[in-house]
N, CA, C and O atoms as a GROMACS GRO file, in nm:
protein
  356
    1MET      N    1   0.482   7.178  11.092
    1MET     CA    2   0.559   7.056  11.091
    1MET      C    3   0.581   7.010  11.235
    1MET      O    4   0.629   7.086  11.319
    2LYS      N    5   0.545   6.888  11.262
    2LYS     CA    6   0.556   6.835  11.396
    2LYS      C    7   0.695   6.775  11.418
    2LYS      O    8   0.745   6.700  11.335
    3MET      N    9   0.756   6.810  11.533
    3MET     CA   10   0.890   6.757  11.565
    3MET      C   11   0.876   6.630  11.646
    3MET      O   12   0.786   6.617  11.730
    4THR      N   13   0.963   6.536  11.621
    4THR     CA   14   0.963   6.415  11.701
    4THR      C   15   1.027   6.444  11.836
    4THR      O   16   1.091   6.548  11.854
    5ARG      N   17   1.009   6.353  11.928
    5ARG     CA   18   1.065   6.372  12.061
    5ARG      C   19   1.218   6.383  12.056
    5ARG      O   20   1.277   6.461  12.129
    6ARG      N   21   1.280   6.306  11.970
    6ARG     CA   22   1.426   6.308  11.960
    6ARG      C   23   1.476   6.442  11.908
    6ARG      O   24   1.575   6.495  11.957
    7GLU      N   25   1.408   6.497  11.809
    7GLU     CA   26   1.449   6.626  11.753
    7GLU      C   27   1.429   6.739  11.853
    7GLU      O   28   1.512   6.830  11.862
    8SER      N   29   1.322   6.735  11.926
    8SER     CA   30   1.294   6.844  12.018
    8SER      C   31   1.381   6.837  12.144
    8SER      O   32   1.407   6.940  12.206
    9SER      N   33   1.426   6.718  12.182
    9SER     CA   34   1.501   6.706  12.306
    9SER      C   35   1.643   6.757  12.296
    9SER      O   36   1.694   6.815  12.391
   10ASN      N   37   1.709   6.738  12.180
   10ASN     CA   38   1.848   6.784  12.174
   10ASN      C   39   1.869   6.900  12.079
   10ASN      O   40   1.979   6.954  12.071
   11ASN      N   41   1.767   6.939  12.006
   11ASN     CA   42   1.774   7.055  11.917
   11ASN      C   43   1.897   7.053  11.827
   11ASN      O   44   1.958   7.157  11.802
   12GLY      N   45   1.934   6.936  11.777
   12GLY     CA   46   2.045   6.926  11.683
   12GLY      C   47   2.182   6.925  11.747
   12GLY      O   48   2.282   6.931  11.676
   13LYS      N   49   2.190   6.919  11.877
   13LYS     CA   50   2.320   6.920  11.946
   13LYS      C   51   2.344   6.782  12.007
   13LYS      O   52   2.253   6.722  12.064
   14ASN      N   53   2.463   6.734  11.994
   14ASN     CA   54   2.492   6.605  12.056
   14ASN      C   55   2.524   6.624  12.204
   14ASN      O   56   2.528   6.737  12.253
   15ARG      N   57   2.548   6.516  12.273
   15ARG     CA   58   2.569   6.523  12.417
   15ARG      C   59   2.692   6.605  12.456
   15ARG      O   60   2.687   6.678  12.554
   16MET      N   61   2.798   6.593  12.382
   16MET     CA   62   2.920   6.668  12.414
   16MET      C   63   2.895   6.818  12.406
   16MET      O   64   2.940   6.894  12.493
   17GLN      N   65   2.825   6.861  12.304
   17GLN     CA   66   2.799   7.004  12.289
   17GLN      C   67   2.708   7.055  12.400
   17GLN      O   68   2.729   7.165  12.452
   18ARG      N   69   2.608   6.977  12.436
   18ARG     CA   70   2.517   7.020  12.542
   18ARG      C   71   2.590   7.030  12.674
   18ARG      O   72   2.564   7.122  12.753
   19GLY      N   73   2.682   6.937  12.701
   19GLY     CA   74   2.757   6.941  12.826
   19GLY      C   75   2.850   7.060  12.836
   19GLY      O   76   2.873   7.112  12.944
   20LYS      N   77   2.904   7.103  12.723
   20LYS     CA   78   2.997   7.215  12.724
   20LYS      C   79   2.927   7.350  12.737
   20LYS      O   80   2.991   7.450  12.768
   21LEU      N   81   2.799   7.353  12.715
   21LEU     CA   82   2.726   7.479  12.723
   21LEU      C   83   2.702   7.524  12.867
   21LEU      O   84   2.657   7.636  12.889
   22LYS      N   85   2.732   7.440  12.964
   22LYS     CA   86   2.710   7.475  13.102
   22LYS      C   87   2.800   7.591  13.147
   22LYS      O   88   2.765   7.664  13.240
   23GLY      N   89   2.913   7.608  13.081
   23GLY     CA   90   3.004   7.713  13.120
   23GLY      C   91   3.088   7.676  13.240
   23GLY      O   92   3.129   7.763  13.317
   24ARG      N   93   3.114   7.548  13.258
   24ARG     CA   94   3.193   7.502  13.371
   24ARG      C   95   3.334   7.559  13.362
   24ARG      O   96   3.396   7.558  13.255
   25ASP      N   97   3.383   7.608  13.474
   25ASP     CA   98   3.517   7.665  13.478
   25ASP      C   99   3.621   7.557  13.454
   25ASP      O  100   3.603   7.441  13.493
   26GLU      N  101   3.728   7.596  13.390
   26GLU     CA  102   3.837   7.503  13.367
   26GLU      C  103   3.914   7.486  13.498
   26GLU      O  104   3.915   7.575  13.582
   27CYS      N  105   3.977   7.374  13.513
   27CYS     CA  106   4.056   7.343  13.631
   27CYS      C  107   4.167   7.448  13.647
   27CYS      O  108   4.240   7.475  13.553
   28LYS      N  109   4.178   7.505  13.766
   28LYS     CA  110   4.278   7.609  13.791
   28LYS      C  111   4.420   7.554  13.777
   28LYS      O  112   4.510   7.626  13.733
   29LEU      N  113   4.441   7.429  13.814
   29LEU     CA  114   4.574   7.371  13.803
   29LEU      C  115   4.611   7.343  13.658
   29LEU      O  116   4.728   7.352  13.621
   30CYS      N  117   4.511   7.310  13.576
   30CYS     CA  118   4.537   7.289  13.432
   30CYS      C  119   4.571   7.422  13.365
   30CYS      O  120   4.659   7.428  13.279
   31GLU      N  121   4.501   7.528  13.403
   31GLU     CA  122   4.523   7.659  13.342
   31GLU      C  123   4.666   7.707  13.362
   31GLU      O  124   4.729   7.758  13.269
   32HIS      N  125   4.717   7.690  13.484
   32HIS     CA  126   4.849   7.745  13.518
   32HIS      C  127   4.959   7.640  13.516
   32HIS      O  128   5.073   7.669  13.552
   33ASP      N  129   4.927   7.518  13.476
   33ASP     CA  130   5.024   7.409  13.466
   33ASP      C  131   5.098   7.389  13.599
   33ASP      O  132   5.221   7.391  13.604
   34VAL      N  133   5.021   7.370  13.706
   34VAL     CA  134   5.075   7.355  13.841
   34VAL      C  135   5.064   7.209  13.884
   34VAL      O  136   4.965   7.142  13.853
   35THR      N  137   5.165   7.160  13.954
   35THR     CA  138   5.157   7.027  14.013
   35THR      C  139   5.162   7.042  14.164
   35THR      O  140   5.242   7.120  14.217
   36LEU      N  141   5.078   6.970  14.232
   36LEU     CA  142   5.073   6.975  14.378
   36LEU      C  143   5.170   6.873  14.436
   36LEU      O  144   5.185   6.763  14.383
   37THR      N  145   5.237   6.911  14.545
   37THR     CA  146   5.322   6.817  14.616
   37THR      C  147   5.291   6.825  14.765
   37THR      O  148   5.236   6.925  14.813
   38TYR      N  149   5.324   6.721  14.837
   38TYR     CA  150   5.299   6.717  14.980
   38TYR      C  151   5.386   6.818  15.054
   38TYR      O  152   5.360   6.848  15.170
   39LYS      N  153   5.489   6.868  14.989
   39LYS     CA  154   5.582   6.962  15.052
   39LYS      C  155   5.526   7.103  15.062
   39LYS      O  156   5.589   7.191  15.121
   40GLN      N  157   5.408   7.126  15.005
   40GLN     CA  158   5.344   7.258  15.006
   40GLN      C  159   5.212   7.252  15.082
   40GLN      O  160   5.106   7.259  15.020
   41PRO      N  161   5.216   7.238  15.215
   41PRO     CA  162   5.090   7.225  15.290
   41PRO      C  163   4.999   7.346  15.279
   41PRO      O  164   4.877   7.333  15.287
   42ASP      N  165   5.056   7.465  15.261
   42ASP     CA  166   4.972   7.585  15.249
   42ASP      C  167   4.888   7.580  15.121
   42ASP      O  168   4.773   7.621  15.121
   43GLU      N  169   4.947   7.530  15.014
   43GLU     CA  170   4.872   7.515  14.888
   43GLU      C  171   4.764   7.409  14.902
   43GLU      O  172   4.653   7.425  14.850
   44LEU      N  173   4.795   7.301  14.972
   44LEU     CA  174   4.698   7.193  14.990
   44LEU      C  175   4.581   7.238  15.077
   44LEU      O  176   4.468   7.194  15.057
   45LYS      N  177   4.607   7.326  15.173
   45LYS     CA  178   4.501   7.373  15.263
   45LYS      C  179   4.394   7.453  15.189
   45LYS      O  180   4.281   7.462  15.236
   46ARG      N  181   4.428   7.510  15.075
   46ARG     CA  182   4.330   7.584  14.997
   46ARG      C  183   4.215   7.495  14.951
   46ARG      O  184   4.105   7.543  14.926
   47PHE      N  185   4.242   7.365  14.939
   47PHE     CA  186   4.142   7.271  14.890
   47PHE      C  187   4.084   7.186  15.003
   47PHE      O  188   4.032   7.077  14.979
   48MET      N  189   4.093   7.236  15.126
   48MET     CA  190   4.039   7.166  15.242
   48MET      C  191   3.943   7.259  15.317
   48MET      O  192   3.957   7.381  15.312
   49ASN      N  193   3.846   7.200  15.386
   49ASN     CA  194   3.752   7.283  15.462
   49ASN      C  195   3.806   7.308  15.603
   49ASN      O  196   3.919   7.269  15.635
   50LYS      N  197   3.726   7.373  15.687
   50LYS     CA  198   3.771   7.410  15.821
   50LYS      C  199   3.802   7.289  15.908
   50LYS      O  200   3.886   7.296  15.998
   51LEU      N  201   3.736   7.179  15.881
   51LEU     CA  202   3.757   7.058  15.961
   51LEU      C  203   3.875   6.975  15.913
   51LEU      O  204   3.910   6.875  15.975
   52GLY      N  205   3.937   7.016  15.803
   52GLY     CA  206   4.053   6.944  15.751
   52GLY      C  207   4.018   6.838  15.649
   52GLY      O  208   4.102   6.757  15.612
   53LYS      N  209   3.893   6.838  15.602
   53LYS     CA  210   3.852   6.741  15.500
   53LYS      C  211   3.880   6.796  15.361
   53LYS      O  212   3.877   6.917  15.340
   54ILE      N  213   3.908   6.706  15.268
   54ILE     CA  214   3.933   6.745  15.130
   54ILE      C  215   3.801   6.784  15.065
   54ILE      O  216   3.702   6.711  15.076
   55LEU      N  217   3.800   6.898  14.998
   55LEU     CA  218   3.678   6.943  14.930
   55LEU      C  219   3.646   6.853  14.811
   55LEU      O  220   3.738   6.802  14.747
   56PRO      N  221   3.518   6.832  14.780
   56PRO     CA  222   3.482   6.753  14.662
   56PRO      C  223   3.512   6.831  14.534
   56PRO      O  224   3.536   6.952  14.538
   57ARG      N  225   3.508   6.762  14.423
   57ARG     CA  226   3.540   6.823  14.293
   57ARG      C  227   3.451   6.942  14.261
   57ARG      O  228   3.499   7.042  14.209
   58ARG      N  229   3.324   6.931  14.291
   58ARG     CA  230   3.232   7.040  14.256
   58ARG      C  231   3.264   7.167  14.335
   58ARG      O  232   3.234   7.277  14.288
   59ALA      N  233   3.323   7.153  14.453
   59ALA     CA  234   3.358   7.270  14.534
   59ALA      C  235   3.499   7.320  14.503
   59ALA      O  236   3.523   7.441  14.504
   60SER      N  237   3.590   7.229  14.476
   60SER     CA  238   3.729   7.269  14.450
   60SER      C  239   3.751   7.313  14.306
   60SER      O  240   3.851   7.378  14.275
   61ARG      N  241   3.657   7.276  14.216
   61ARG     CA  242   3.666   7.312  14.073
   61ARG      C  243   3.791   7.254  14.007
   61ARG      O  244   3.851   7.319  13.921
   62LEU      N  245   3.829   7.132  14.046
   62LEU     CA  246   3.942   7.065  13.985
   62LEU      C  247   3.893   6.957  13.890
   62LEU      O  248   3.782   6.906  13.906
   63CYS      N  249   3.976   6.923  13.792
   63CYS     CA  250   3.942   6.812  13.703
   63CYS      C  251   3.968   6.682  13.779
   63CYS      O  252   4.027   6.684  13.887
   64ALA      N  253   3.925   6.571  13.724
   64ALA     CA  254   3.937   6.442  13.791
   64ALA      C  255   4.084   6.407  13.817
   64ALA      O  256   4.118   6.356  13.923
   65LYS      N  257   4.168   6.434  13.719
   65LYS     CA  258   4.311   6.403  13.733
   65LYS      C  259   4.372   6.478  13.851
   65LYS      O  260   4.443   6.419  13.932
   66HIS      N  261   4.346   6.607  13.860
   66HIS     CA  262   4.405   6.686  13.967
   66HIS      C  263   4.336   6.662  14.102
   66HIS      O  264   4.400   6.679  14.206
   67GLN      N  265   4.211   6.622  14.102
   67GLN     CA  266   4.144   6.588  14.228
   67GLN      C  267   4.208   6.462  14.287
   67GLN      O  268   4.228   6.454  14.408
   68ARG      N  269   4.239   6.364  14.202
   68ARG     CA  270   4.307   6.244  14.250
   68ARG      C  271   4.446   6.278  14.302
   68ARG      O  272   4.489   6.228  14.406
   69GLN      N  273   4.517   6.364  14.229
   69GLN     CA  274   4.650   6.406  14.270
   69GLN      C  275   4.644   6.480  14.404
   69GLN      O  276   4.728   6.458  14.491
   70LEU      N  277   4.545   6.566  14.420
   70LEU     CA  278   4.526   6.640  14.544
   70LEU      C  279   4.505   6.544  14.661
   70LEU      O  280   4.569   6.558  14.765
   71ALA      N  281   4.416   6.447  14.644
   71ALA     CA  282   4.387   6.352  14.751
   71ALA      C  283   4.513   6.274  14.789
   71ALA      O  284   4.540   6.253  14.907
   72ARG      N  285   4.588   6.232  14.690
   72ARG     CA  286   4.711   6.156  14.714
   72ARG      C  287   4.812   6.240  14.792
   72ARG      O  288   4.874   6.191  14.887
   73GLN      N  289   4.830   6.366  14.754
   73GLN     CA  290   4.929   6.452  14.818
   73GLN      C  291   4.885   6.493  14.959
   73GLN      O  292   4.969   6.506  15.048
   74VAL      N  293   4.755   6.514  14.980
   74VAL     CA  294   4.706   6.546  15.115
   74VAL      C  295   4.730   6.428  15.208
   74VAL      O  296   4.771   6.447  15.322
   75LYS      N  297   4.704   6.308  15.160
   75LYS     CA  298   4.726   6.189  15.242
   75LYS      C  299   4.874   6.172  15.276
   75LYS      O  300   4.907   6.132  15.387
   76ARG      N  301   4.961   6.201  15.180
   76ARG     CA  302   5.106   6.195  15.208
   76ARG      C  303   5.146   6.300  15.311
   76ARG      O  304   5.224   6.272  15.402
   77ALA      N  305   5.094   6.421  15.296
   77ALA     CA  306   5.127   6.528  15.390
   77ALA      C  307   5.076   6.495  15.530
   77ALA      O  308   5.144   6.527  15.628
   78ARG      N  309   4.961   6.434  15.541
   78ARG     CA  310   4.910   6.393  15.671
   78ARG      C  311   4.998   6.286  15.733
   78ARG      O  312   5.026   6.290  15.853
   79LYS      N  313   5.043   6.192  15.652
   79LYS     CA  314   5.127   6.084  15.701
   79LYS      C  315   5.261   6.137  15.753
   79LYS      O  316   5.317   6.083  15.848
   80MET      N  317   5.311   6.243  15.690
   80MET     CA  318   5.439   6.302  15.730
   80MET      C  319   5.420   6.413  15.832
   80MET      O  320   5.515   6.485  15.864
   81ALA      N  321   5.300   6.429  15.885
   81ALA     CA  322   5.264   6.527  15.988
   81ALA      C  323   5.281   6.672  15.943
   81ALA      O  324   5.306   6.760  16.025
   82LEU      N  325   5.267   6.697  15.813
   82LEU     CA  326   5.267   6.834  15.763
   82LEU      C  327   5.127   6.893  15.768
   82LEU      O  328   5.109   7.015  15.774
   83LEU      N  329   5.027   6.806  15.765
   83LEU     CA  330   4.887   6.845  15.778
   83LEU      C  331   4.824   6.758  15.887
   83LEU      O  332   4.860   6.642  15.901
   84PRO      N  333   4.729   6.814  15.963
   84PRO     CA  334   4.662   6.732  16.065
   84PRO      C  335   4.557   6.640  16.002
   84PRO      O  336   4.499   6.672  15.898
   85TYR      N  337   4.533   6.527  16.068
   85TYR     CA  338   4.427   6.438  16.022
   85TYR      C  339   4.290   6.499  16.052
   85TYR      O  340   4.198   6.489  15.971
   86GLU      N  341   4.279   6.563  16.168
   86GLU     CA  342   4.155   6.633  16.201
   86GLU      C  343   4.191   6.758  16.280
   86GLU      O  344   4.292   6.762  16.349
   87VAL      N  345   4.107   6.860  16.268
   87VAL     CA  346   4.134   6.988  16.332
   87VAL      C  347   4.054   6.996  16.461
   87VAL      O  348   3.937   6.960  16.465
   88GLU      N  349   4.119   7.045  16.566
   88GLU     CA  350   4.050   7.062  16.693
   88GLU      C  351   3.958   7.183  16.685
   88GLU      O  352   3.991   7.284  16.622
   89GLN      N  353   3.842   7.173  16.750
   89GLN     CA  354   3.747   7.285  16.746
   89GLN      C  355   3.743   7.356  16.878
   89GLN      O  356   3.668   7.452  16.893
   0.00000   0.00000   0.00000
């Protein structure tokens, strides 16, 4: 029996199921029900690289909601001088 291209490409799984099979880790902040605030610069530094830049989602392993929250809180902390805008080398 010959399979059509559509049948062979997804093997009976829809897009949502195929995406979930990757084994992507769940957001650490969602797991522990944590909210980030600008008042915790040490926590915010965990999601920044050596140069003081915010890590991208694929590196920080955060969901979109918490990545936006992280960016907002880092910018607030920088504005209040709790975090540097750039790190001296």
